[in-house]
C-alpha positions as CSV (number, residue, x, y, z in Angstrom):
1,M,112.7,83.2,117.2
2,E,110.8,81.9,120.2
3,N,111.1,78.2,120.9
4,H,107.4,77.7,121.7
5,L,106.3,79.3,118.4
6,T,104.4,76.9,116.1
7,Y,103.6,77.4,112.5
8,E,99.9,77.6,113.4
9,S,100.4,80.3,116.0
10,A,102.7,82.3,113.8
11,Y,100.2,82.1,111.0
12,A,97.4,83.1,113.3
13,E,99.4,86.1,114.5
14,L,100.2,87.1,111.0
15,Q,96.4,87.0,110.2
16,E,95.8,89.2,113.2
17,I,98.4,91.8,112.2
18,A,97.0,91.8,108.6
19,T,93.5,92.4,109.9
20,E,94.7,95.2,112.2
21,I,96.4,96.9,109.2
22,E,93.5,96.4,106.9
23,N,91.0,97.8,109.6
24,E,93.5,100.7,110.4
25,T,93.4,99.8,114.1
26,I,97.2,100.2,114.4
27,T,98.6,103.6,115.3
28,V,101.4,105.0,113.2
29,D,103.7,104.5,116.2
30,Q,102.9,100.7,116.2
31,L,103.0,100.2,112.5
32,A,106.8,99.7,112.1
33,Q,106.8,97.4,115.1
34,K,104.0,95.3,113.7
35,L,105.6,95.1,110.3
36,N,108.9,94.0,111.8
37,R,107.0,91.3,113.8
38,A,105.2,90.2,110.6
39,A,108.5,90.0,108.7
40,N,109.9,87.8,111.5
41,L,106.8,85.6,111.5
42,I,107.0,85.2,107.7
43,E,110.6,84.2,107.9
44,F,109.8,81.6,110.6
45,C,106.9,80.2,108.6
46,Q,109.0,79.9,105.4
47,A,111.8,78.2,107.3
48,K,109.3,75.8,108.9
49,L,107.8,75.0,105.5
50,R,111.2,74.4,103.9
51,S,112.2,72.1,106.9
52,T,109.0,70.1,106.7
53,E,109.3,69.7,102.9
54,T,112.8,68.4,103.3
55,E,111.7,66.0,106.1
56,V,108.7,64.7,104.0
57,N,110.9,64.2,100.9
58,K,113.4,62.3,103.0
59,I,110.6,60.0,104.4
60,I,109.2,59.5,100.9
61,G,112.7,58.7,99.6
62,N,113.2,56.1,102.4
63,M,109.9,54.4,101.4
64,E,110.9,53.9,97.8
């Protein structure tokens, strides 16, 4: 995954892909590529959320 990718930019790109699919502005030739990119972005976002949850729980645990 790209090092410069943030959760916010990944989420925005996912929204853009979803809109393109909903509006049928993607060609059949682009569909598999866009879906693959969406799957990678979802994986990135899920990992980021898990990492953040772990970090927040650690900080809260240290505060107790």
